[in-house]
Phi, psi and omega in degrees: 000118178242126182253123173231105184229170180295159180237032183261017184291124182299317181303314181289321180293342176290340188270154173287135181299137179277148181244344184269054185261129178247148178239146177284120182229009183210182176266138182220155172246148178205165175282320184227135174235130177242126178258116182110116183246055170257205180306315184293308183296319179295319179292321178296316180297317180297318181290319178299319179297326178290318183285321186236070186296340183257006180257155182270125182239127178243133179241127185232140175226146179287337177246196168286140183306135176077000185256013169271222182301329183298323180262000187247357185281183186275355176081028176261123171258100195267148172253336179219150175227132178274312180251126179248049179082247190253357174225163179231139173277107182265339180278131183300319181300316179294320179295323178298316179300318181292315181293330175297321178293318177300319180297316177296325178295317177299316180296322180297315179293317181297319178298320180296311184291329177289319181295320186253008178051057185272132173263103179231030180057039182299127181218111179275062185264359183075191181207164180244132165264108193235154179212149174277346183268114182297333179293345177284359177303322180300317179299315183290323177296317178297318179294320177301317178298321180296306185286336176295324177296337180263004175088014179278129178287123181205159174205150183272134181238141177258182192307313185298313179295320180296318180302319179290321185283326188252341181079020179216147177266007187293320187268140179255338184208144179203151170251121179266128174244133192281333192278350182289152183233138173254142179207175177263105186296327179296315179295323180294310183290328176297320177299322178296325176291315185296333183257014177302132179298160185293335180272015172251123177258120183256123173247131182240167183049040182237104189277128174282121181271311177200168179211156177203160179255127178240105186059246182255011183244136174262123180254125181241124180260126177247175182302320186234031179173177180223139177238128175251126186231149175284323177221150181224143173238122175269120184227046187260002175049256183296348181252010178301316183299318182293341178262007178078019181262116179050046189299332181267013184231356180213157179211148181271146173234136177271132176242151177232136181227160175223153178228137176278169166290172175294136178293142174291167178302318180295316179296320181294321177295327182293340177255012173090009178051052182288159172285163180307135181213163176223135180240129172250147185283153172285321179263139189308325183262008175289176186275134164271131185213144179209153172258125185273172179302323182262026171067035170259155178247124175254139176222138175225116183220024175230139174214133186200160170280120185210154174307111186291349185265350184202135169223117184287164178299321179297314179296319180296318180297322177301318182284330180292340176300320178298325179289323176299316179296318181299319178292319181296324176301320186273327183227072184297340181282347181275153180300151181285341183256032189280340180294130182260324181205155177224151181205164177245164178199167185246133172242142179262129181244154168236165186296322183249017177062025175261161186262161174266126178204097185196165172272116181277320180210181184304325182233023180233125183228156181213146174215137180165200182057068186268001173055036177090006180238046192279342184297303181283311184293321178297318178297313179299311184294326177298312179298315187282328177291330175295319178292317179298317180293338177269012179063032176250152179237148179221165174297327178297317178298318179299318178295315179301315186282354173278348181292164171293137178282152176304142181265158185294144178251150177291158180285167173288151002274002184296325181298306181298322179298316180295317180295313181299319180297317179295319179297319178298315180300312181292327179294321178294316180297327185256017186307315182287346183264356181280000000 
């Protein structure tokens, strides 16, 4: 697996470049091997080091650690989700199981930042599920009734209140949920790298070519070396399928986002000087948009089946036009050339929006497919898959394993045809929300 992607992500560009980067250039043996150094892999490595301080742990990533989906997302640590991709959980019991996992994910991230005194622009400001279509009130009222039964604090807002809170007249109706958190994903994942224990060896820009199990040893071949491990954890999220892990249960989707420069004082006054906020769409293909702590606007309004390993500058620029239009729709008073950077990223989906968390074989484990909620769930699953792989049990593992398991997907080319058709359908439904 070789990853060549754009490097224009604002979150990552905010960070100081790292200098302590190691590459795999030889053959090694270890007790534990973790493939993927995002939220899941970093959390798994940290937990394994705690449990097994005298064992050798190797963590490998095809890119720079944390610079895949973990550093490229919109920075929402969610407690509730209205749209779960291509299916919806309508049963209260199923939604409760899902929300319990989100809650544990928030606690896992919060425990980490408190323990290590991490500055990641943490803001418990909640979030808005918003729409320009007043007829979407019915969807939001139904959702409000659902989450109210589970004890979630929420309230419905109309155009006038929204305009004051968001600084735009674009939205006519929204449901505000109090428990959501906004943060800087780059700062969070960088902190996870910085506090890796000494018995964790991190190799970056080291592409896994293939792997196989020989008796009780897993052999992994990389471009410039080989690692033999007693146990392995696959934590590659959107790239699980490409490594042959649960291939019939997950699929990658490419997302594109853009970020503006910081608004000037005059520009900020023109939108009413609102406090930091985050908006999620009512319709699956609508725009995710947020105002950051430092007065930048992030927008993400494209999702598509695309080669997950590469997006050229030309392709990226084509998609960023949609983001420019989306910002102009909402803030016509702002300059048209305000976007500073655009980037792509991969999200892993399952058919029923459930996550992968399981023992594949006696010494092979996998966690991923977070369906766009990877900050909290990825951190939680990383810690807990390390415990599960160590033959330990926790209440968190019990909660995770009570969820619905991912459902089977049809083979290619039927899968891609079905996904593309659904995306086109949802894009048409959400045309005015992009």
